[in-house]
Steps between C-alpha positions, in 0.01 A plus 500: 500500500514826313165430342338412832632824661377698210165348522468568873613850477313617186188706571273681269341692786528874517613725778163418676655176652725721720188632668412154607842371570600777742218456765492125479876475514498726819216304657661162446840616619351638816308176570801297430713720725256431780551129470864497440639787709217593747482851341181704496354318803552149361612198701809403302584143400454340838164652568380441140611138515327443817172644364530298177554181694192584698275531185632183357768626261791283604792517520431849633858627463529398137151645427588815667833531295317413174216745563714785636759465228244466223328815621804696584726420192205457267388853606857634432509333150158635414589842622810500285335334204756221507386142420158637561298213358663223708483727814134574435426136451657408824308767675178390340558147650578654836175683499306189401652328803427793718133507375409140564720432801430817706225723367233309306311363793456854626313619204577775257554816708825605661310624800446126594852389388346400167671455170416833338845652520681174393264468211580856383879411523438178317321692222789751479753229485339308227457819311864578518591136420285522183598860391865496601689795653438765247728753329647648808670189653824306509331225313445738206860605513625140496252404217650785294856380585412137388342618171 
């Protein structure tokens, strides 16, 4: 278990990972909060569940909980740099689902509800999953403690 935790938390990235982690962490947290808590103009779990059912993602309530939790808590973890790689992997999968279930048929551009923004978040999530959290992170702190 200690070896797995060390592998997950070790990162050779510099401080530059922080410049990516902060904005994507905040963005994912905000989008998750819309789905879970109806903050920032969101519809909360019930509204999100109904919408997910309407586009064929059933059961809607479970899908809303999974998407909202993945985005909110994944965003928190990325922002803190805690278990960054697993959180980023979950968020990358969430963005793939969003792209193909909601946005792809609308084309690339956001102005038409396209997949442009979700694709950017997918790329950022994959980048963080590959590079790790960087030097200024809780993962780095844990990796040093486990060494």
